[in-house]
C-alpha positions as CSV (number, residue, x, y, z in Angstrom):
1,X,85.4,22.8,18.9
2,X,82.9,21.6,21.5
3,X,82.7,22.0,25.3
4,X,80.9,20.1,28.1
5,X,80.0,21.9,31.3
6,X,79.4,19.8,34.3
7,X,76.3,21.4,35.9
8,X,75.2,18.5,38.1
9,X,72.5,18.7,40.7
10,X,70.7,20.9,43.2
11,X,73.2,23.5,44.2
12,X,72.4,22.9,47.9
13,X,75.5,24.9,49.1
14,X,74.1,28.1,47.5
15,X,70.6,27.8,49.0
16,X,68.4,29.8,49.3
17,X,69.4,31.4,45.9
18,X,69.2,28.0,44.2
19,X,65.6,27.5,45.4
20,X,64.6,30.1,42.8
21,X,66.8,29.0,39.9
22,X,69.4,26.4,39.0
23,X,72.9,27.3,40.3
24,X,74.6,28.1,37.0
25,X,71.9,30.8,36.4
26,X,72.6,32.5,39.7
27,X,74.1,36.0,39.0
28,X,77.7,36.5,39.6
29,X,79.1,40.0,38.9
30,X,75.8,40.9,37.2
31,X,75.5,37.9,34.8
32,X,74.6,34.3,35.3
33,X,77.7,32.3,36.4
34,X,77.6,29.9,33.4
35,X,77.5,32.8,31.0
36,X,81.1,33.9,32.0
37,X,82.2,30.4,30.9
38,X,80.1,30.2,27.7
39,X,81.3,33.6,26.5
40,X,85.0,32.7,27.1
41,X,84.5,29.4,25.2
42,X,82.9,31.3,22.3
43,X,85.8,33.7,22.2
44,X,88.2,30.8,21.4
45,X,86.0,29.3,18.6
46,X,83.8,26.8,20.5
47,X,80.7,26.3,18.4
48,X,78.6,24.0,20.7
49,X,78.3,23.8,24.5
50,X,76.7,20.8,26.1
51,X,75.4,21.1,29.6
52,X,75.5,17.9,31.7
53,X,72.6,18.2,34.0
54,X,70.3,16.2,36.2
55,X,68.1,18.9,37.6
56,X,65.4,21.0,35.7
57,X,67.1,21.1,32.3
58,X,64.0,22.8,30.8
59,X,64.6,25.9,33.0
60,X,68.2,26.1,31.9
61,X,67.5,25.6,28.2
62,X,64.6,28.1,28.1
63,X,66.8,30.7,29.8
64,X,69.8,30.1,27.6
65,X,67.8,30.2,24.4
66,X,68.1,34.0,24.3
67,X,71.9,33.8,24.8
68,X,72.2,31.2,22.1
69,X,71.1,33.8,19.5
70,X,72.9,36.7,21.2
71,X,76.3,34.9,21.3
72,X,75.8,32.8,18.2
73,X,76.7,29.5,19.9
74,X,74.7,26.2,20.1
75,X,73.7,25.2,23.6
76,X,72.3,21.7,24.3
77,X,71.6,19.5,27.3
78,X,72.7,16.0,28.2
79,X,70.4,14.8,30.9
80,X,71.4,12.3,33.6
81,X,68.6,10.2,35.1
82,X,70.9,9.4,38.1
83,X,74.0,11.2,39.3
84,X,76.9,10.1,37.1
85,X,79.9,11.6,38.9
86,X,82.3,13.7,37.0
87,X,83.2,11.2,34.2
88,X,79.9,9.4,33.6
89,X,78.4,12.5,32.0
90,X,81.2,12.4,29.3
91,X,80.2,8.9,28.4
92,X,76.5,9.9,28.3
93,X,77.3,12.8,26.0
94,X,79.7,10.8,23.8
95,X,77.6,11.1,20.6
96,X,77.3,14.9,21.0
97,X,81.1,15.3,21.7
98,X,82.4,13.2,18.9
99,X,82.0,14.8,15.5
100,X,84.7,12.9,13.6
101,X,87.0,15.9,13.4
102,X,89.4,14.5,16.0
103,X,89.5,17.9,17.7
104,X,89.9,18.0,21.5
105,X,87.0,19.2,23.6
106,X,86.8,21.3,26.8
107,X,85.3,20.0,30.1
108,X,84.5,22.6,32.8
109,X,83.1,22.5,36.3
110,X,80.3,25.1,36.3
111,X,81.3,26.6,39.7
112,X,84.7,27.7,38.6
113,X,85.5,31.3,38.0
114,X,88.9,32.5,36.5
115,X,90.3,34.4,33.6
116,X,89.7,31.2,31.5
117,X,93.0,31.1,29.5
118,X,91.5,28.8,26.9
119,X,93.7,29.9,23.9
120,X,96.9,29.2,26.0
121,X,95.4,25.9,27.0
122,X,94.8,24.9,23.3
123,X,98.4,25.8,22.4
124,X,99.8,23.9,25.4
125,X,97.7,20.8,24.7
126,X,98.8,20.7,21.0
127,X,102.5,21.2,22.0
128,X,102.8,18.3,24.4
129,X,101.0,15.7,22.2
130,X,99.5,13.9,25.2
131,X,95.9,12.7,25.5
132,X,94.6,15.1,28.1
133,X,95.5,18.5,29.8
134,X,94.2,19.6,33.1
135,X,94.5,23.1,34.4
136,X,96.0,23.4,37.9
137,X,96.1,26.3,40.3
138,X,98.4,27.1,43.2
139,X,96.9,27.2,46.7
140,X,98.2,28.2,50.2
141,X,96.8,25.2,52.0
142,X,97.2,22.1,49.8
143,X,96.3,19.7,52.6
144,X,92.6,20.5,52.1
145,X,92.6,19.3,48.5
146,X,93.8,16.6,46.1
147,X,97.3,17.7,45.0
148,X,98.6,17.2,41.4
149,X,102.3,16.1,41.4
150,X,103.9,17.1,38.1
151,X,107.2,17.7,36.3
152,X,107.8,21.5,36.5
153,X,109.5,21.7,33.0
154,X,107.2,19.6,30.9
155,X,104.0,19.7,32.9
156,X,103.7,15.9,32.7
157,X,101.5,14.7,35.6
158,X,103.2,12.0,37.8
159,X,100.5,11.2,40.3
160,X,97.7,12.6,42.5
161,X,97.8,12.8,46.3
162,X,94.5,13.2,48.1
163,X,94.7,15.7,51.1
164,X,98.4,15.1,51.8
165,X,99.6,15.1,55.4
166,X,103.1,16.1,54.3
167,X,104.0,18.7,51.6
168,X,104.1,17.1,48.1
169,X,103.2,20.2,46.1
170,X,100.8,23.1,46.1
171,X,99.0,22.7,42.8
172,X,95.4,21.4,42.7
173,X,93.0,20.5,39.9
174,X,91.2,23.7,38.8
175,X,88.2,21.9,37.2
176,X,89.1,22.9,33.6
177,X,90.2,20.2,31.1
178,X,91.0,19.8,27.4
179,X,90.7,16.2,26.3
180,X,91.3,14.2,23.1
181,X,88.3,12.2,21.9
182,X,90.2,9.0,22.8
183,X,89.7,9.8,26.5
184,X,86.0,8.8,26.0
185,X,87.2,5.2,25.2
186,X,88.4,5.0,28.8
187,X,85.1,5.9,30.4
188,X,82.2,3.5,30.9
189,X,78.6,4.6,31.1
190,X,78.2,4.4,34.9
191,X,78.8,6.8,37.8
192,X,82.6,7.4,37.6
193,X,85.0,10.1,39.0
194,X,87.2,11.6,36.3
195,X,89.6,12.9,39.0
196,X,90.0,9.6,41.0
197,X,89.5,6.9,38.3
198,X,90.2,8.3,34.8
199,X,93.0,10.8,35.2
200,X,95.3,8.5,37.3
201,X,95.1,5.9,34.5
202,X,96.0,8.5,31.8
203,X,98.9,9.7,34.1
204,X,100.2,6.2,34.5
205,X,100.3,5.9,30.7
206,X,102.4,9.2,30.7
207,X,99.7,11.0,28.6
208,X,98.4,13.5,31.2
209,X,99.8,17.0,31.3
210,X,99.0,20.0,33.6
211,X,99.1,23.7,32.8
212,X,99.4,26.2,35.7
213,X,96.6,28.7,35.6
214,X,97.7,32.3,35.3
215,X,95.6,34.8,37.3
216,X,92.9,34.1,39.9
217,X,90.8,31.0,40.5
218,X,87.8,30.3,42.8
219,X,85.1,27.7,43.2
220,X,82.1,29.9,43.9
221,X,79.7,27.1,44.8
222,X,79.2,28.4,48.4
223,X,78.5,31.8,49.8
224,X,81.8,32.6,51.5
225,X,83.7,31.6,48.4
226,X,81.2,33.4,46.2
227,X,82.1,36.7,48.0
228,X,85.8,36.0,47.8
229,X,85.4,35.1,44.1
230,X,83.7,38.5,43.5
231,X,86.7,40.3,45.0
232,X,89.2,38.3,42.8
233,X,87.0,38.9,39.7
234,X,86.8,42.6,40.3
235,X,90.5,42.8,40.9
236,X,91.0,41.1,37.5
237,X,88.6,43.6,35.8
238,X,90.7,46.4,37.3
239,X,93.8,45.0,35.6
240,X,92.2,44.0,32.3
241,X,89.1,46.2,31.6
242,X,89.1,49.0,34.2
243,X,86.5,51.0,32.2
244,X,83.8,48.5,33.2
245,X,84.1,49.5,36.9
246,X,82.2,52.3,38.5
247,X,83.8,55.7,39.2
248,X,82.9,58.6,41.4
249,X,83.2,60.2,44.8
250,X,80.8,57.7,46.3
251,X,82.8,54.7,45.0
252,X,85.6,53.0,47.1
253,X,87.8,50.3,45.5
254,X,86.4,48.0,42.8
255,X,82.6,48.2,42.2
256,X,80.4,47.0,39.4
257,X,77.1,48.9,38.9
258,X,74.7,48.0,36.2
259,X,73.8,50.9,34.0
260,X,70.1,50.6,34.8
261,X,70.7,50.8,38.6
262,X,70.0,54.1,40.5
263,X,72.3,55.2,43.3
264,X,71.1,57.9,45.6
265,X,73.0,60.9,47.1
266,X,75.6,60.5,49.9
267,X,76.0,56.7,49.4
268,X,79.3,55.0,50.0
269,X,79.7,51.9,47.8
270,X,82.6,49.5,47.9
271,X,85.0,47.9,48.0
272,X,84.1,44.6,46.2
273,X,80.4,45.3,45.4
274,X,78.2,44.3,42.5
275,X,74.9,46.1,42.0
276,X,72.6,44.5,39.5
277,X,70.1,45.7,36.9
278,X,67.1,47.7,38.0
279,X,68.3,48.1,41.6
280,X,67.4,51.3,43.5
281,X,69.8,52.3,46.3
282,X,68.4,55.2,48.3
283,X,70.5,58.1,49.7
284,X,73.0,57.4,52.6
285,X,73.3,53.7,52.0
286,X,76.6,51.9,52.8
287,X,77.5,48.8,50.8
288,X,80.8,46.8,51.0
289,X,81.9,43.2,50.0
290,X,78.4,42.3,48.8
291,X,76.2,41.4,45.8
292,X,72.9,43.1,45.3
293,X,70.9,41.2,42.6
294,X,68.5,42.4,40.0
295,X,65.5,44.5,41.1
296,X,66.5,45.0,44.7
297,X,65.5,48.2,46.6
298,X,67.7,49.3,49.5
299,X,66.2,52.1,51.6
300,X,67.9,55.1,53.2
301,X,70.9,54.7,55.5
302,X,70.9,50.9,55.4
303,X,74.3,49.2,55.7
304,X,75.1,45.9,54.0
305,X,78.5,44.1,54.3
306,X,79.7,40.6,53.4
307,X,76.3,39.4,52.2
308,X,74.2,38.4,49.2
309,X,70.8,40.1,48.5
310,X,68.7,38.0,46.2
311,X,66.5,39.2,43.4
312,X,63.7,41.7,44.0
313,X,64.3,41.9,47.8
314,X,63.9,45.0,49.9
315,X,66.1,46.2,52.8
316,X,64.5,48.7,55.1
317,X,65.8,52.1,56.3
318,X,68.6,51.9,58.8
319,X,68.7,48.1,58.6
320,X,72.1,46.5,59.1
321,X,72.9,43.3,57.1
322,X,76.2,41.5,57.7
323,X,78.3,38.4,58.3
324,X,77.3,36.3,55.3
325,X,73.6,37.0,55.5
326,X,71.9,35.6,52.4
327,X,68.4,36.8,51.4
328,X,66.6,34.5,48.9
329,X,64.4,35.9,46.2
330,X,61.7,38.5,47.2
331,X,62.7,38.8,50.9
332,X,61.6,42.0,52.7
333,X,63.6,43.2,55.6
334,X,61.9,45.8,57.9
335,X,63.3,49.2,58.9
336,X,66.0,49.1,61.6
337,X,66.2,45.3,61.5
338,X,69.7,43.7,62.1
339,X,70.8,40.4,60.5
340,X,73.9,38.7,61.7
341,X,74.4,35.8,59.2
342,X,70.7,35.1,58.6
343,X,69.9,32.8,55.7
344,X,66.4,33.7,54.6
345,X,64.3,31.5,52.3
346,X,62.4,33.2,49.4
347,X,59.2,35.3,49.8
348,X,59.7,36.0,53.5
349,X,59.1,39.2,55.5
350,X,61.6,39.8,58.3
351,X,60.3,42.1,61.0
352,X,62.6,41.3,63.9
353,X,66.4,41.0,64.1
354,X,68.4,37.8,63.5
355,X,71.1,38.0,66.2
356,X,73.0,34.9,65.3
357,X,73.6,32.9,62.1
358,X,70.5,30.8,61.5
359,X,68.2,29.7,58.7
360,X,64.8,31.5,58.5
361,X,62.2,29.2,57.0
C-alpha cells in the first residue's frame, strides 16, 4: 500500500519554529510530527510514503533519508511548483500512487495527530465497497468547521455543511482518507479542494463513507493547539503505553523525558510536558504544559508554563516564561526575565522582560 501526506507550504502559523525547519520536522512529543504518521503507516503495511510539498523538499528528504533505512519504508517527494490545494497534489502524484494493484491508498494532512486507527480504516473501507472513506471526529463546537452529515448505521455520507448556523451534526473531517485509485480519475491537474469539490461529488454518487475516529484528534498546526495536542497525546500514552512516561517524586501527571536529558534536584515537572534529547534542566526548575526541544538548557529556579522552547535555547535563572511564549531556535533568555506570550525569532538574546504578547524580531 501507498500513502500521500499533504505537507503543503510554509507553516506560517507555527513560526518562529518553522523559520528553522519545515513544519513536519518540528518536534512533537520528542520526535518530528511527520514521523508519528509515517511510523503508524508502516505498522499497517504501507511500503511507500509520498510527501506532497511545495517548500524546501531537499531539507525534508535529506532529513528523512535516515528514517527511511531505520523504518524500512520508501519516502519520496512530489513537488508542486504552485500551491495545488488539497486535491491537486493527488493528480500531480498520480503516477507514484497507481501501481496497477488496485489497492486503495491513504491521504493524510501532515498537521493531524491522533491514534491513527489505520487497520480499522482498511477493514471499514473494504466492508462498505464504496470509492472513498474519510475519517471524522466529534467536536464540541461544530459551527466553527465544515460538518459531515452521514447515516449513523452505515456511515454513508449524505452531504457537507460549511460552518452551520443551526445544528446539523457534530462530526467534522479529520484529515485522514482511504481512497480507491478511481478517485484520481475525478481530479484534474489544477488547484482543487478535495473537501469542497471532490468529496461532495463522490457523496452525490453514494460512494463516500465516513468512519468515526476512536480516541483523540488534534490539528497541531498552531501553538495553542500544539500544546493541547500534547496533552491529548500524553493522555493516550498513559492509556496505551504508560511505561514510556516518566516516573518519580518530581513528576506530576503525564510527562515525557528523553533518556539523554538531565533533570536536576528539586525540580517539579508536569503535567503535560515533553523534555527533548540532550536537555539540561537545573535544580529547582518548574515546568508545566510545555515542550522543551532538543539541546535546551534551563537554569536554576526558572518557571515555564504553557510555552514552547525551541532547539538549543537557554532560559536564565529565576526567569518566568508563560502564556504561549514561543522561543525559536537558539534564543537566550537572561536571568530573572519575564515573558508573557512573547514570540521570539531565532538567534535572539532577550535581556529585558516581555510584558504583553508580542513578536520580538
